[in-house]
N, CA, C and O atoms as CSV, one atom per row, in Angstrom:
chain,resi,resn,atom,element,x,y,z
A,1,UNK,N,N,61.388,48.336,80.297
A,1,UNK,CA,C,62.407,48.964,80.382
A,1,UNK,C,C,63.167,48.578,81.608
A,1,UNK,O,O,62.607,48.505,82.702
A,2,UNK,N,N,64.627,48.291,81.413
A,2,UNK,CA,C,65.215,47.921,82.596
A,2,UNK,C,C,65.993,49.250,83.240
A,2,UNK,O,O,66.500,50.201,82.646
A,3,UNK,N,N,65.891,48.936,84.854
A,3,UNK,CA,C,66.237,50.298,85.608
A,3,UNK,C,C,67.731,49.945,85.783
A,3,UNK,O,O,68.184,48.828,86.033
A,4,UNK,N,N,68.408,51.082,85.610
A,4,UNK,CA,C,69.784,51.072,85.640
A,4,UNK,C,C,70.272,50.887,86.971
A,4,UNK,O,O,69.657,51.441,87.882
A,5,UNK,N,N,71.471,50.062,87.274
A,5,UNK,CA,C,71.888,49.744,88.452
A,5,UNK,C,C,72.657,50.887,89.176
A,5,UNK,O,O,73.603,51.458,88.632
A,6,UNK,N,N,72.179,51.223,90.525
A,6,UNK,CA,C,72.949,52.373,91.224
A,6,UNK,C,C,74.259,52.274,91.350
A,6,UNK,O,O,74.834,51.200,91.169
A,7,UNK,N,N,74.839,53.296,91.649
A,7,UNK,CA,C,76.291,53.371,91.682
A,7,UNK,C,C,76.953,52.322,92.812
A,7,UNK,O,O,77.873,51.538,92.580
A,8,UNK,N,N,76.309,52.489,94.005
A,8,UNK,CA,C,76.916,51.588,95.033
A,8,UNK,C,C,76.460,50.188,94.941
A,8,UNK,O,O,77.067,49.317,95.564
A,9,UNK,N,N,75.484,49.920,94.245
A,9,UNK,CA,C,74.939,48.301,94.043
A,9,UNK,C,C,76.070,47.909,93.054
A,9,UNK,O,O,76.773,46.920,93.259
A,10,UNK,N,N,76.226,48.739,91.948
A,10,UNK,CA,C,77.544,48.134,91.056
A,10,UNK,C,C,78.742,47.994,91.594
A,10,UNK,O,O,79.413,46.990,91.353
A,11,UNK,N,N,79.204,49.036,92.443
A,11,UNK,CA,C,80.442,48.863,93.202
A,11,UNK,C,C,80.378,47.359,94.030
A,11,UNK,O,O,81.358,46.619,94.105
A,12,UNK,N,N,79.206,47.083,94.563
A,12,UNK,CA,C,79.228,46.046,95.343
A,12,UNK,C,C,79.140,44.657,94.485
A,12,UNK,O,O,79.592,43.628,94.989
A,13,UNK,N,N,78.711,44.644,93.537
A,13,UNK,CA,C,78.627,43.464,92.583
A,13,UNK,C,C,79.904,43.477,92.046
A,13,UNK,O,O,80.374,42.342,91.964
A,14,UNK,N,N,80.775,44.540,91.572
A,14,UNK,CA,C,81.997,44.139,90.974
A,14,UNK,C,C,82.927,43.589,91.882
A,14,UNK,O,O,83.590,42.581,91.637
A,15,UNK,N,N,82.986,44.285,93.001
A,15,UNK,CA,C,83.823,43.833,94.130
A,15,UNK,C,C,83.827,42.339,94.524
A,15,UNK,O,O,84.849,41.660,94.634
A,16,UNK,N,N,82.411,41.856,94.748
A,16,UNK,CA,C,82.218,40.615,94.744
A,16,UNK,C,C,82.775,39.568,93.667
A,16,UNK,O,O,83.385,38.521,93.884
A,17,UNK,N,N,82.409,40.124,92.477
A,17,UNK,CA,C,82.937,39.304,91.172
A,17,UNK,C,C,84.442,38.984,91.312
A,17,UNK,O,O,84.969,37.875,91.219
A,18,UNK,N,N,85.031,40.184,91.554
A,18,UNK,CA,C,86.493,40.420,91.395
A,18,UNK,C,C,87.064,39.575,92.775
A,18,UNK,O,O,88.141,39.014,92.579
A,19,UNK,N,N,86.526,39.427,94.037
A,19,UNK,CA,C,86.776,38.877,95.135
A,19,UNK,C,C,86.380,37.585,95.407
A,19,UNK,O,O,86.756,36.983,96.412
A,20,UNK,N,N,85.562,37.069,94.480
A,20,UNK,CA,C,84.691,35.647,94.584
A,20,UNK,C,C,84.099,35.592,95.905
A,20,UNK,O,O,84.125,34.528,96.524
A,21,UNK,N,N,83.479,36.805,96.485
A,21,UNK,CA,C,82.669,36.946,97.637
A,21,UNK,C,C,81.539,36.659,97.660
A,21,UNK,O,O,80.932,37.090,96.680
A,22,UNK,N,N,80.840,36.003,98.487
A,22,UNK,CA,C,79.402,35.592,98.655
A,22,UNK,C,C,78.423,36.909,99.293
A,22,UNK,O,O,78.951,37.787,99.975
A,23,UNK,N,N,77.387,36.915,99.071
A,23,UNK,CA,C,76.695,37.924,99.953
A,23,UNK,C,C,76.758,37.785,101.436
A,23,UNK,O,O,76.829,38.714,102.241
A,24,UNK,N,N,76.719,36.415,101.717
A,24,UNK,CA,C,77.027,36.270,103.264
A,24,UNK,C,C,78.232,36.674,103.786
A,24,UNK,O,O,78.238,37.258,104.869
A,25,UNK,N,N,79.421,36.423,103.093
A,25,UNK,CA,C,80.453,36.900,103.548
A,25,UNK,C,C,80.679,38.266,103.505
A,25,UNK,O,O,81.301,38.748,104.453
A,26,UNK,N,N,80.262,39.089,102.494
A,26,UNK,CA,C,80.383,40.466,102.300
A,26,UNK,C,C,79.425,41.288,103.736
A,26,UNK,O,O,79.777,42.275,104.383
A,27,UNK,N,N,78.311,40.558,103.872
A,27,UNK,CA,C,77.506,41.101,104.899
A,27,UNK,C,C,78.037,41.001,106.225
A,27,UNK,O,O,77.811,41.877,107.059
A,28,UNK,N,N,78.885,39.760,106.526
A,28,UNK,CA,C,79.562,39.363,107.794
A,28,UNK,C,C,80.469,40.554,107.794
A,28,UNK,O,O,80.393,41.200,108.840
A,29,UNK,N,N,81.289,41.009,106.921
A,29,UNK,CA,C,82.353,41.834,107.088
A,29,UNK,C,C,81.732,43.191,107.120
A,29,UNK,O,O,82.284,43.926,107.938
A,30,UNK,N,N,80.781,43.713,106.490
A,30,UNK,CA,C,80.299,44.941,106.530
A,30,UNK,C,C,79.438,45.250,107.743
A,30,UNK,O,O,78.971,46.373,107.927
A,31,UNK,N,N,79.226,44.158,108.621
A,31,UNK,CA,C,78.277,44.023,109.775
A,31,UNK,C,C,76.890,44.597,109.423
A,31,UNK,O,O,76.480,45.621,109.969
A,32,UNK,N,N,76.151,43.900,108.475
A,32,UNK,CA,C,74.888,44.113,108.016
A,32,UNK,C,C,74.060,42.767,107.892
A,32,UNK,O,O,74.696,41.741,108.130
A,33,UNK,N,N,72.938,42.658,107.605
A,33,UNK,CA,C,72.225,41.384,107.189
A,33,UNK,C,C,72.379,41.485,105.824
A,33,UNK,O,O,72.636,42.490,105.161
A,34,UNK,N,N,72.136,39.972,105.347
A,34,UNK,CA,C,72.289,39.712,103.892
A,34,UNK,C,C,71.022,40.164,103.332
A,34,UNK,O,O,71.006,40.469,102.140
A,35,UNK,N,N,69.698,40.271,104.196
A,35,UNK,CA,C,68.552,40.679,103.546
A,35,UNK,C,C,68.714,42.285,103.250
A,35,UNK,O,O,68.119,42.770,102.287
A,36,UNK,N,N,69.451,43.015,104.016
A,36,UNK,CA,C,69.551,44.465,103.603
A,36,UNK,C,C,70.595,44.566,102.402
A,36,UNK,O,O,70.433,45.426,101.537
A,37,UNK,N,N,71.739,43.617,102.355
A,37,UNK,CA,C,72.679,43.606,101.416
A,37,UNK,C,C,71.883,43.463,100.230
A,37,UNK,O,O,71.969,44.336,99.366
A,38,UNK,N,N,70.952,42.265,100.037
A,38,UNK,CA,C,70.198,42.037,98.794
A,38,UNK,C,C,69.468,43.333,98.334
A,38,UNK,O,O,69.529,43.711,97.164
A,39,UNK,N,N,68.810,43.967,99.249
A,39,UNK,CA,C,67.874,44.944,99.294
A,39,UNK,C,C,68.675,46.128,98.379
A,39,UNK,O,O,68.202,46.751,97.428
A,40,UNK,N,N,69.841,46.230,98.877
A,40,UNK,CA,C,70.737,47.405,98.328
A,40,UNK,C,C,71.073,47.019,97.007
A,40,UNK,O,O,70.959,47.883,96.138
A,41,UNK,N,N,71.483,45.839,96.673
A,41,UNK,CA,C,72.032,45.351,95.461
A,41,UNK,C,C,70.791,45.339,94.502
A,41,UNK,O,O,71.010,45.547,93.309
A,42,UNK,N,N,69.481,45.108,94.930
A,42,UNK,CA,C,68.634,45.240,94.155
A,42,UNK,C,C,67.814,46.558,93.784
A,42,UNK,O,O,67.015,46.675,92.854
A,43,UNK,N,N,68.145,47.408,94.605
A,43,UNK,CA,C,67.752,48.937,94.662
A,43,UNK,C,C,66.256,48.904,95.363
A,43,UNK,O,O,65.306,49.636,95.085
A,44,UNK,N,N,66.300,48.055,96.160
A,44,UNK,CA,C,64.663,48.231,96.835
A,44,UNK,C,C,64.989,48.951,98.230
A,44,UNK,O,O,64.076,49.277,98.989
A,45,UNK,N,N,66.286,49.173,98.518
A,45,UNK,CA,C,66.427,50.127,99.736
A,45,UNK,C,C,67.721,50.952,99.341
A,45,UNK,O,O,68.693,50.625,98.660
A,46,UNK,N,N,67.395,52.180,100.022
A,46,UNK,CA,C,68.406,53.024,99.510
A,46,UNK,C,C,69.139,53.417,100.992
A,46,UNK,O,O,68.606,53.875,102.004
A,47,UNK,N,N,70.449,53.094,100.760
A,47,UNK,CA,C,71.243,53.123,101.858
A,47,UNK,C,C,71.562,54.299,102.313
A,47,UNK,O,O,71.717,55.213,101.503
A,48,UNK,N,N,71.734,54.539,103.771
A,48,UNK,CA,C,71.916,56.000,104.348
A,48,UNK,C,C,73.233,56.341,103.907
A,48,UNK,O,O,73.985,55.462,103.484
A,49,UNK,N,N,73.576,57.536,103.970
A,49,UNK,CA,C,75.085,57.846,103.734
A,49,UNK,C,C,76.164,57.271,104.871
A,49,UNK,O,O,77.364,57.266,104.599
A,50,UNK,N,N,75.754,56.865,105.955
A,50,UNK,CA,C,76.705,56.300,106.801
A,50,UNK,C,C,77.025,54.943,106.181
A,50,UNK,O,O,78.195,54.656,105.926
A,51,UNK,N,N,75.756,53.875,105.864
A,51,UNK,CA,C,75.894,52.698,105.246
A,51,UNK,C,C,76.828,52.802,104.159
A,51,UNK,O,O,77.796,52.043,104.115
A,52,UNK,N,N,76.621,53.692,103.262
A,52,UNK,CA,C,77.396,53.768,101.728
A,52,UNK,C,C,78.914,53.941,102.391
A,52,UNK,O,O,79.802,53.172,102.021
A,53,UNK,N,N,79.178,54.937,103.348
A,53,UNK,CA,C,80.416,55.250,103.890
A,53,UNK,C,C,81.001,53.634,104.395
A,53,UNK,O,O,82.064,53.238,103.915
A,54,UNK,N,N,80.377,52.923,105.195
A,54,UNK,CA,C,80.684,51.716,105.776
A,54,UNK,C,C,81.385,50.624,104.525
A,54,UNK,O,O,82.421,49.961,104.467
A,55,UNK,N,N,80.139,50.863,103.543
A,55,UNK,CA,C,80.490,49.806,102.302
A,55,UNK,C,C,81.682,50.302,101.563
A,55,UNK,O,O,82.540,49.492,101.211
A,56,UNK,N,N,81.798,51.528,101.310
A,56,UNK,CA,C,83.126,52.080,100.707
A,56,UNK,C,C,84.318,51.975,101.332
A,56,UNK,O,O,85.358,51.904,100.676
A,57,UNK,N,N,84.305,51.952,102.755
A,57,UNK,CA,C,85.563,51.866,103.327
A,57,UNK,C,C,85.697,50.413,103.340
A,57,UNK,O,O,86.876,50.061,103.345
A,58,UNK,N,N,84.853,49.472,103.346
A,58,UNK,CA,C,85.454,48.034,103.196
A,58,UNK,C,C,85.760,47.469,101.452
A,58,UNK,O,O,86.567,46.591,101.148
A,59,UNK,N,N,85.092,48.055,100.722
A,59,UNK,CA,C,85.236,47.649,99.307
A,59,UNK,C,C,86.214,48.466,98.721
A,59,UNK,O,O,86.555,48.179,97.573
A,60,UNK,N,N,86.755,49.464,99.301
A,60,UNK,CA,C,87.716,50.443,98.714
A,60,UNK,C,C,87.157,51.343,97.614
A,60,UNK,O,O,87.880,52.181,97.075
């Protein structure tokens, strides 16, 4: 059974597709590591409310 992608992970993926942005570029812009970004997108890490706010501030 496939696990559904979380809201913030889906928002990140859609933003990257729309803007043709790599994980490295996004991580640099939101001041986090690529590893943490990968973990958020794969839902291996649950971002803190502050991290979610920082992501949403950048991706709109």
